[in-house]
N, C-alpha and C positions, 0 to 999 in steps of 0.2 A: 600520499595515499591514493590507492585507486577507488573511484566511486561508480556506483552502478544504478541503473533503473531497473528495479524488478519487474519481469514480465510474466504475467500469469498465462500459462499455456491452455488456453480454454479449449482448443482444437483437439487437444490430445487427451484431455483428463476430466473427469466428473465437474459438474457446477452445482450451483445453489440457485433457486430461485424463490422469491417470496411468494407465499401462497397467496396473500391479500395484495391487491394493487395499491391499496392505501399504505402498505407498509414499504412497498417500493418506491412510492412517492416520498414517505417520511424519510427513507434512507438517502435518497437523492437529495432532498433539501436540508437533511441533517449535516451533510459532507459540505454542500454550497454554503450553508450559513457558517459552518468552522472554517474551511479553507479560504473563502474568498472575503469573509466578512469578521472573523474570529466572534462570531457570535456563539455563545455557549447554549447549548440545548440539551436538554435531559435525554438520554437514551432510553428507549422502551423496548421490551420483549418483542423480537421479531422472530416469527415463525416461518421457516423454509423447508423445501424439499430439494431432493436431489434429482438431477437429471443425468443420464449416462451417456459417456462418450468412450465408453468401453473400458476405460483404465480409471482406477482409483487413485488419486493423487493426494498430497498432502496440503496442497493449496488450491482448494477448487475455487472456479471461478465464480465470480458474483457481479454486482452491479457494477458498471463503469472501472473496471479493473481494479476494485478494491482488493486489498491484500486481506485474505482470509486463510486461517490456520485451522486444521485439523487438532485433535487433541495431541497428537505426537509431536508434530512440527512446533505447536506452541509451546509444550514443555522442553522443547530444545532451545528455542530462539527467545523465549521469554525473558530468561536471565541477562541477555545481552540488551536488550530494549525496554526493560521494565521501567526506566526513568523517563523514557522518551514518548511512550504511547498510554493511550486508557484502553483496555480491552473492552470489546462490546459484544455481548454474547448473542450467538444466532442459535436456535432452537430448532433442530429438525424433527419433523413428523415422527421419526423412528426414533426420538429422544437422543440421538448422536448430538454433541454440542460441538459447536464451531466458535471461533473468535475472529471479529473482524476488528479493526484497531482505528482508533482516531489518532494520528501522529500529532503530537504535543508541540514538537519543535519546528516551528514555521520559520523558516531561514531564506531571506534574500541575501545569498552568499555568491551569487554571479559576479565575476570580475567583468563588467560591462565593456571596460576599455579593451580587453583581449578576448573576449568571447565573439562568436558570430551569430547573430540572433536577428529576428523580425519580430516587431511587435504588432498584434492585432488592435483595431479600434478598441476593443474591450480592456485592453490593457495587458493581456496574456500575451506571451512570447513564445515563438517556435525557436528552438536553439539547435544550430548546426554544429557550432563547436563550444564546448564547456570549458570554460577555465573558472575557478572558483577562488575565493579568498580563503586559503587553507585555516588560517588562524580562528575563523568564525566557526568552523566545523571539525576542528581536530579532535574534540574529544566526543564527537558523535558517532552513532552506529546506524542511525536512522534519522531522516529528517525530512520534511515536505519543503520542496523548492517552489515558494511563494509564486512568484510570476509566472512560472512554468506550468504549474499545477500538477505536480506529480512527485511521487515518492523517490528518495535517494537512500540508498544504504552502502555501506562500507564493505571494504575488502573482507573484514573480519565475518560481516553477516553472510556474504556469499561464501566463504570458505565453510563456515558452520553447516550452511545448506548442503554443499557438496561433500564434505566429510561425513556427514549423516545419510547421505543417499537420499534426501528429501526429493521427492517428486512433483511437479506441476509448476516449478518456477524456473525461469531462466533469467539471464541477466545481460542487459546491454551496456556495455562499458561508455561511460561518459568521458571521464578524463583520470 
């Protein structure tokens, strides 16, 4: 199966910003606590506003390349990933709702003997050539690659985005 890293097209489409600095810090810490330390913190209501980059997309940019869905993209993709993510609401000042996600499947599926990578002092890795242990991820359509600190999506996820002409997300093929 082909695997991809989803890339938010932040330079071409609208984005979201937290109205309160404290909320931006909360979101950043929320993600760090979960993805690095598997510490479960309760989500709180986050108020955001949009900023314009000329085009409205289905995956607005947000903090640190978080995957964010507008209502349309969430309705389309949610059935595929419902068991692998926790939806986290973002409320826009104009009452538009967005969903960011906490990816529940944290997987260290990299085949270190065949992949090409460099490890930082902090334990994170920069990967130049991805080779996965396919048996560990065969039934997944989205997961968090633990030591690389980013999301990975399946060919099926990519196909759904493209078939529905959803805008604002591109894909980097990993393997």
